[in-house]
C-alpha positions as CSV (number, residue, x, y, z in Angstrom):
1,M,118.5,90.7,26.2
2,V,122.3,90.5,26.3
3,D,122.6,92.3,22.9
4,R,120.4,95.1,24.2
5,R,122.5,95.4,27.3
6,R,125.7,95.6,25.2
7,R,124.1,98.2,22.9
8,S,123.1,100.2,26.0
9,V,126.7,100.2,27.2
10,R,127.8,101.7,23.9
11,T,125.1,104.3,23.6
12,A,125.3,105.3,27.2
13,L,129.0,106.2,26.9
14,V,128.6,108.0,23.6
15,G,125.5,109.8,24.8
16,E,127.2,111.0,28.0
17,A,130.2,112.4,26.1
18,L,128.0,114.0,23.5
19,R,125.8,115.7,26.0
20,V,128.8,117.2,27.8
21,A,130.0,118.6,24.4
22,L,126.6,120.0,23.6
23,A,126.4,121.7,26.9
24,G,129.4,123.8,25.9
25,R,127.5,125.2,22.9
26,G,125.3,128.2,23.4
27,R,121.8,127.5,22.4
28,T,120.8,128.9,19.0
29,D,117.3,129.6,20.3
30,P,116.6,129.8,24.1
31,D,113.3,128.1,23.5
32,G,114.3,125.6,20.9
33,G,117.8,124.3,21.7
34,L,120.5,123.5,19.2
35,D,120.3,122.6,15.5
36,I,121.7,119.1,15.1
37,V,122.2,117.0,12.0
38,D,122.4,113.2,12.4
39,L,124.0,111.6,9.3
40,G,122.9,108.0,9.0
41,G,120.8,108.4,12.1
42,G,118.4,105.7,10.9
43,T,115.5,105.1,13.3
44,G,116.4,107.9,15.7
45,G,118.3,106.2,18.5
46,F,120.2,109.4,19.2
47,A,118.0,111.9,17.4
48,V,114.8,111.3,19.4
49,P,116.3,111.6,22.8
50,L,118.1,114.8,21.8
51,A,114.8,116.2,20.6
52,V,113.2,115.2,23.9
53,E,115.9,117.5,25.5
54,G,114.7,120.3,23.3
55,H,117.1,120.2,20.3
56,R,116.0,120.4,16.7
57,V,117.3,117.3,14.8
58,T,117.5,116.6,11.1
59,V,118.2,112.9,10.3
60,V,119.7,112.3,6.9
61,D,119.6,108.6,6.0
62,P,119.3,106.7,2.7
63,S,116.7,104.2,4.0
64,P,113.0,105.1,3.7
65,D,112.1,102.3,6.1
66,A,114.4,103.7,8.8
67,L,113.0,107.2,8.3
68,A,109.5,105.8,8.7
69,S,110.5,104.2,12.0
70,L,112.1,107.5,13.0
71,E,108.8,109.3,12.3
72,R,106.9,106.8,14.5
73,R,109.4,107.0,17.3
74,A,109.4,110.8,17.3
75,S,105.6,110.7,17.3
76,D,105.5,108.3,20.3
77,E,107.8,110.6,22.2
78,G,105.8,113.7,21.3
79,V,108.7,115.4,19.5
80,S,107.5,115.2,15.8
81,K,107.9,119.0,15.4
82,L,111.6,118.8,16.5
83,V,112.6,115.9,14.3
84,R,112.9,116.0,10.5
85,G,113.8,112.9,8.4
86,V,115.4,113.5,5.0
87,Q,116.4,110.7,2.6
88,G,119.9,111.1,1.3
89,D,123.6,110.3,2.0
90,A,126.8,111.9,2.9
91,G,127.6,113.3,-0.5
92,E,124.3,115.2,-0.6
93,L,124.6,116.5,3.0
94,P,125.3,120.2,2.3
95,G,122.4,120.5,-0.1
96,L,120.0,118.7,2.2
97,A,120.9,120.3,5.5
98,G,122.3,123.6,4.3
99,E,125.8,125.0,4.7
100,A,126.7,126.5,8.1
101,S,123.3,125.4,9.4
102,A,124.1,123.1,12.3
103,D,125.5,123.5,15.8
104,A,126.4,119.8,15.9
105,V,126.7,116.9,13.4
106,L,126.5,113.2,14.5
107,C,128.1,110.6,12.3
108,H,128.0,107.2,14.1
109,G,128.9,104.1,12.2
110,V,128.7,105.8,8.8
111,L,132.3,106.7,7.8
112,E,133.1,103.0,7.4
113,V,130.6,102.6,4.6
114,V,130.6,105.8,2.6
115,D,132.1,105.9,-0.9
116,D,134.6,108.6,0.1
117,P,135.4,109.3,3.8
118,V,137.4,112.4,3.0
119,Q,134.6,113.9,1.0
120,A,132.1,113.0,3.7
121,L,134.2,114.7,6.4
122,Q,134.4,117.8,4.2
123,A,130.6,117.7,3.8
124,M,130.1,117.5,7.5
125,A,132.5,120.4,8.1
126,S,130.5,122.5,5.6
127,V,127.2,122.2,7.4
128,L,128.7,123.1,10.8
129,R,128.6,126.6,12.1
130,K,131.8,128.0,13.5
131,G,132.7,126.2,16.7
132,G,130.2,123.4,15.9
133,V,130.6,120.0,17.4
134,L,131.2,116.8,15.4
135,S,130.4,113.5,17.2
136,L,132.2,110.7,15.2
137,L,131.9,107.0,15.9
138,V,134.1,104.7,13.8
139,A,135.1,101.0,13.8
140,Q,138.7,100.5,14.9
141,R,141.2,98.2,13.1
142,N,143.0,96.9,16.2
143,A,139.9,95.3,17.6
144,V,139.2,93.1,14.6
145,V,142.8,92.0,14.5
146,L,142.5,90.8,18.1
147,A,139.1,89.3,17.5
148,R,140.2,87.3,14.5
149,A,143.3,86.0,16.3
150,L,141.3,85.0,19.4
151,A,138.9,83.1,17.1
152,G,141.8,81.2,15.6
153,H,141.8,83.0,12.2
154,L,145.5,84.0,12.4
155,A,146.0,84.6,8.7
156,E,143.0,86.9,8.6
157,A,144.3,88.7,11.7
158,R,147.5,89.4,9.9
159,I,145.7,90.6,6.8
160,A,143.6,93.0,8.8
161,L,146.7,94.3,10.5
162,Q,148.4,95.1,7.2
163,D,145.4,96.0,4.9
164,P,145.0,99.8,4.3
165,D,141.3,99.5,5.1
166,G,141.7,97.2,8.1
167,R,139.8,94.4,6.4
168,W,140.5,90.7,7.0
169,G,139.6,89.4,3.6
170,A,137.3,89.6,0.6
171,T,134.3,88.4,2.5
172,D,134.7,90.9,5.4
173,P,131.4,92.7,5.5
174,M,133.0,96.0,6.7
175,P,134.3,98.2,3.9
176,R,136.9,99.9,6.1
177,R,138.1,100.4,9.6
178,F,140.3,103.1,11.1
179,D,143.1,103.6,13.6
180,E,143.3,106.6,15.9
181,A,146.3,108.2,14.1
182,G,144.7,107.9,10.7
183,I,141.3,109.2,11.6
184,T,142.6,112.1,13.6
185,A,144.8,113.1,10.6
186,Q,141.8,113.0,8.3
187,L,139.8,115.1,10.6
188,A,142.6,117.7,10.8
189,D,142.8,117.8,7.0
190,A,139.1,118.5,6.9
191,G,139.5,121.5,9.2
192,F,138.5,119.9,12.5
193,M,140.2,120.2,15.9
194,V,140.0,117.0,17.9
195,H,139.2,117.4,21.6
196,T,138.5,114.0,23.0
197,V,138.9,110.4,21.9
198,H,137.1,107.6,23.8
199,G,137.3,103.9,23.3
200,V,133.9,102.2,23.0
201,R,133.2,98.5,23.5
202,T,136.7,97.7,24.8
203,F,135.4,94.7,26.8
204,A,131.8,94.3,25.9
205,D,132.5,92.2,22.8
206,L,135.0,89.9,24.7
207,V,133.1,89.1,28.0
208,P,131.1,85.9,27.5
209,A,127.4,86.6,26.9
210,A,126.3,83.9,29.3
211,F,128.2,85.6,32.2
212,V,126.6,89.0,31.5
213,D,123.2,87.4,31.2
214,S,123.3,85.2,34.3
215,E,125.6,86.9,36.9
216,P,123.7,89.5,39.1
217,G,125.1,93.0,38.5
218,A,127.4,91.9,35.7
219,A,125.9,94.2,33.1
220,D,126.3,97.2,35.5
221,S,129.8,96.2,36.3
222,L,130.7,95.9,32.6
223,A,129.3,99.4,32.0
224,E,131.4,100.8,34.8
225,L,134.5,99.0,33.5
226,E,133.9,100.3,30.0
227,R,133.5,103.9,31.3
228,A,136.7,103.7,33.4
229,A,138.7,102.3,30.4
230,S,137.3,104.5,27.7
231,Q,139.9,107.2,28.0
232,H,142.9,105.0,29.0
233,P,145.2,105.0,26.0
234,A,146.4,101.4,26.3
235,F,142.8,100.1,26.4
236,R,141.4,102.6,24.0
237,A,143.8,101.1,21.3
238,L,141.9,97.8,21.7
239,A,138.3,99.2,21.6
240,T,135.9,98.0,18.9
241,Q,135.0,101.6,18.2
242,L,136.5,105.1,18.7
243,H,134.3,108.0,19.6
244,I,135.8,111.3,18.7
245,L,134.5,114.7,19.6
246,A,135.9,117.5,17.4
247,T,135.0,121.1,16.6
248,R,135.1,123.0,13.3
């Protein structure tokens, strides 16, 4: 239950910011909404709700099992005609989705694990139409440094602080993490203009689970605190993830 509540805090904040950004885009088709590509969208946590709102969403994901779950979820919500699942990865994106075919691209929790982040950003840029929106969610280095230190793993915290990929050691399951300056520079090199940067999960991973689960109203209070801190530079620097909205 607590894990679901924590995930809902993350998705709510990202979803709110994304919907504001999409509202600024003129609909490609008055009856059909925007054309959206969700890279690594898996089972459709974002894709299906966007389809419910009338957008056409193509989910590109390497997992056939995830795409099967996506199909079932879209069917359950009655939006099968608006959701298309395609097996593939970031390197294949232009060929799978089509160049200049999308009004928006979602890339949430993917850039950390691709073979080449620079190439992946360029691929995303190529499928966006002029003025198209990129919603990018990436793991942040600073948070893991703090987490390892608070857990008593001080040597690992120091390694993560100095490692080019923000990893705390050879057994770290995350291939890479980013800092705000580095990822915004990579976006600029790929031809993107960054508009907003939000911190996501600034407190959610630090507040004791037992408190969130047992204290009445704690989950709602945590969500409000996360929302208030998400754009504050000092707290954003400690967030587990950064959510960046940029245009091509």
